[in-house]
C-alpha positions in Angstrom: 174.9 210.8 -22.7 172.5 213.2 -20.9 172.2 216.7 -19.5 170.0 218.0 -16.6 169.1 221.6 -15.9 169.2 222.0 -12.1 168.1 225.0 -10.0 168.8 225.4 -6.3 166.7 227.7 -4.1 168.5 229.5 -1.2 166.4 231.2 1.4 166.1 232.0 5.1 163.4 229.8 6.5 161.8 230.5 9.8 159.3 229.0 12.3 156.2 229.9 10.2 155.6 227.1 7.6 153.1 229.2 5.6 155.5 232.1 5.2 158.2 229.6 4.2 156.0 228.0 1.6 155.0 231.4 0.2 158.6 232.4 -0.2 159.5 229.0 -1.8 156.8 229.3 -4.4 157.9 232.9 -5.3 161.5 231.7 -5.8 160.5 228.6 -7.7 158.4 230.6 -10.1 161.4 232.9 -10.6 163.6 229.9 -11.3 161.4 228.8 -14.2 163.3 231.2 -16.5 166.1 228.6 -16.4 163.7 225.8 -17.6 164.7 223.5 -14.8 164.2 219.8 -14.9 165.1 219.6 -11.2 164.5 222.1 -8.5 166.4 221.7 -5.2 165.3 223.1 -1.9 167.5 223.2 1.3 167.3 221.4 4.6 164.5 222.6 7.0 163.0 224.4 4.1 159.4 224.6 5.4 160.2 224.7 9.1 163.3 226.0 10.9 162.3 225.2 14.4 163.2 221.7 15.9 160.6 222.0 18.7 157.8 222.1 16.2 159.0 219.3 13.9 156.7 216.6 15.3 153.6 218.7 15.3 154.2 219.7 11.7 154.9 216.1 10.7 151.6 215.0 12.2 149.6 218.0 11.2 147.4 219.0 8.2 150.0 221.6 7.0 152.3 218.9 5.9 149.7 217.6 3.5 149.1 221.2 2.2 152.8 221.6 1.7 153.2 218.3 -0.2 150.1 219.1 -2.3 151.5 222.5 -3.3 154.8 220.9 -4.3 153.1 218.2 -6.3 150.9 220.6 -8.1 153.9 222.8 -9.0 155.9 219.9 -10.2 153.1 218.6 -12.4 152.1 222.0 -13.8 155.7 222.9 -14.7 156.9 219.4 -15.6 159.9 219.5 -13.2 161.1 217.3 -10.4 161.3 218.9 -7.0 163.6 217.8 -4.1 162.3 218.9 -0.7 165.7 219.1 1.0 164.3 217.9 4.3 160.9 217.7 5.9 160.0 216.2 9.3 158.2 212.8 8.9 156.5 211.1 11.8 156.5 207.8 10.1 159.4 205.6 8.9 159.4 204.4 5.2 157.8 201.1 6.4 154.9 203.0 7.9 155.8 202.5 11.5 155.7 205.5 13.9 158.9 207.2 15.0 159.0 206.9 18.9 159.8 209.4 21.6 158.2 212.4 19.9 161.1 212.5 17.4 160.9 212.6 13.6 162.8 211.4 10.6 164.6 214.2 8.6 163.6 213.2 5.1 164.6 214.3 1.7 161.6 213.9 -0.5 161.8 213.7 -4.3 158.6 214.6 -6.2 158.4 213.6 -9.9 157.2 215.7 -12.8 153.9 213.8 -12.4 153.6 215.1 -8.9 154.3 211.7 -7.2 156.7 211.0 -4.4 159.3 208.7 -6.1 162.2 208.7 -3.6 162.9 209.3 0.0 166.2 209.5 1.9 166.2 209.8 5.7 169.3 211.6 7.2 171.6 209.1 8.8 174.3 211.4 10.3 173.0 213.7 13.1 174.6 216.9 14.0 175.4 216.5 17.8 178.3 218.9 18.2 179.7 222.0 19.9 180.3 225.1 17.7 181.9 228.4 18.7 178.8 230.5 17.7 175.8 231.9 19.5 174.0 228.6 19.6 177.1 226.9 21.1 175.7 223.4 21.0 173.6 221.4 18.6 172.0 218.1 19.4 169.8 216.9 16.5 169.3 213.5 18.1 167.0 215.1 20.6 164.5 215.7 17.9 165.5 213.4 15.0 165.8 209.6 14.6 168.6 208.6 12.2 167.5 206.7 9.0 168.5 203.3 7.8 172.1 202.9 6.4 170.8 202.8 2.9 172.0 205.2 0.2 169.4 206.4 -2.2 169.7 207.2 -5.9 167.1 208.0 -8.6 167.4 208.3 -12.4 166.1 211.5 -14.1 166.4 211.7 -17.8 169.4 209.4 -17.9 171.2 211.3 -15.0 171.6 209.4 -11.8 170.9 211.6 -8.8 172.3 210.7 -5.3 170.7 212.0 -2.1 172.4 213.2 1.0 171.7 215.8 3.7 174.0 218.4 5.4 176.2 216.6 8.0 176.5 213.6 5.7 179.1 215.8 3.8 181.7 215.1 6.4 181.7 211.3 5.8 183.3 210.5 2.4 182.6 206.8 2.6 178.9 207.6 2.3 179.6 209.2 -1.1 181.6 206.2 -2.2 178.4 204.2 -1.7 176.5 206.6 -3.9 179.1 206.3 -6.6 178.8 202.5 -6.4 175.1 202.9 -7.2 176.0 205.0 -10.2 175.4 208.6 -9.0 176.4 211.3 -11.6 175.4 214.2 -9.3 175.0 214.3 -5.6 172.9 216.9 -3.9 173.5 218.2 -0.3 170.5 220.2 1.0 171.8 221.8 4.1 171.5 224.2 7.0 175.2 224.5 7.5 176.1 226.9 10.3 177.8 230.1 9.4 180.8 229.2 11.6 181.4 225.7 10.2 180.4 226.9 6.7 183.1 229.5 6.6 185.7 226.9 7.6 184.6 223.8 5.6 181.6 224.1 3.3 183.4 224.8 0.0 186.4 222.5 0.9 184.2 219.5 1.6 181.9 219.9 -1.4 184.9 220.4 -3.7 186.7 217.5 -2.2 183.7 215.2 -2.7 183.4 216.3 -6.3 187.1 215.7 -7.1 187.6 212.4 -5.3 184.4 210.9 -6.8 184.6 212.7 -10.2 181.0 213.7 -9.9 178.9 216.8 -9.8 178.2 218.1 -6.2 175.5 220.6 -5.6 175.1 222.1 -2.1 171.9 224.0 -1.5 172.0 225.8 1.8 170.0 228.0 4.1 171.3 231.5 4.5 171.3 234.3 7.1 169.8 234.7 10.6 166.8 232.5 11.4 166.5 233.6 15.1 168.7 235.3 17.6 171.1 232.5 17.9 171.0 230.6 14.6 172.9 231.8 11.5 173.5 229.7 8.4 176.2 230.1 5.8 174.4 230.3 2.4 176.9 230.0 -0.4 174.8 227.5 -2.3 177.2 226.2 -4.9 177.7 223.7 -7.7 181.0 221.9 -8.4 182.0 219.9 -11.5 183.6 216.5 -11.7 186.9 218.3 -12.1 186.3 220.4 -9.0 185.5 223.5 -10.8 183.1 226.0 -9.2 180.3 226.4 -11.7 178.1 228.9 -9.8 177.7 230.2 -6.3 175.4 232.5 -4.3 176.5 234.8 -1.4 176.2 234.0 2.3 173.1 236.0 3.2 170.5 236.5 0.5 167.7 234.4 -0.9 168.3 233.5 -4.5 168.3 231.1 -7.3 171.4 229.1 -8.5 171.4 227.4 -11.9 173.8 224.8 -13.3 173.7 222.0 -16.0 174.8 218.5 -15.2 176.5 216.9 -18.2 177.2 213.2 -18.0 179.3 213.3 -21.2 181.7 215.8 -19.5 181.8 213.6 -16.4 182.7 210.6 -18.6 185.5 212.5 -20.2 187.0 213.2 -16.8 186.6 209.6 -15.7 188.2 208.3 -18.9 191.2 210.6 -18.8 191.8 209.9 -15.1 190.2 206.5 -14.2 190.6 206.8 -10.5 187.9 204.3 -9.7 189.8 201.6 -11.6 193.0 202.5 -9.8 191.7 202.0 -6.3 193.5 199.3 -4.4 192.0 199.5 -0.9 188.4 198.9 0.2 187.5 198.1 -3.4 
């Protein structure tokens, strides 16, 4: 059985990619005290401005960002998950049309190489009773293929998802079928919806799938209308809250993923074996 030291970075990203990158590097350096094997960054980590997504995706700053992350990963022998970054090209190399982008989770290995990519499939086109009032991600983002993504790190199977995916439990069943021990949810959950549902959804996904769930969220006010919920958190396969940050401040959250503990939970209550529908 295996263990994995995981650190989540919570921050308040803005529209200036260089400022966001500088903040991330400071927080990741602070996180090294936990000897992380995996560092998680939230959704929209290097740009919190939908209108600039395509220009960033096509511009030279994206290469500078990816180079900085690769160098850090290689230097400190840690994997880094960029929670989401706008990509102008699909995984097959074709160009995304209509000026939109893919919202892509990018996993960089301890050798500084891009080893996994997941493109967000569920887009947040909703009305919310907050200052923004309406969200329409599909204006700027093209959904990815309906293909769940997992990657093995030191014997621990990591499942990838992004933000709004959290509301679709069948997606996480697919990740379980691929062997995921821990699923990460890099997010920019609104403060309003976060207060209502963030913890409930993450805890429910952990209990029903008997897996670790780690939600790494943006926090605070990003502009005059957009506020996110923070509360980056980790839940165990038994639904226990292992660690949690507050709703406003930048910070570092550490937890250990233990596949032996997960197996104990699954053995004592073999829910997957008891399923009788859609099995």
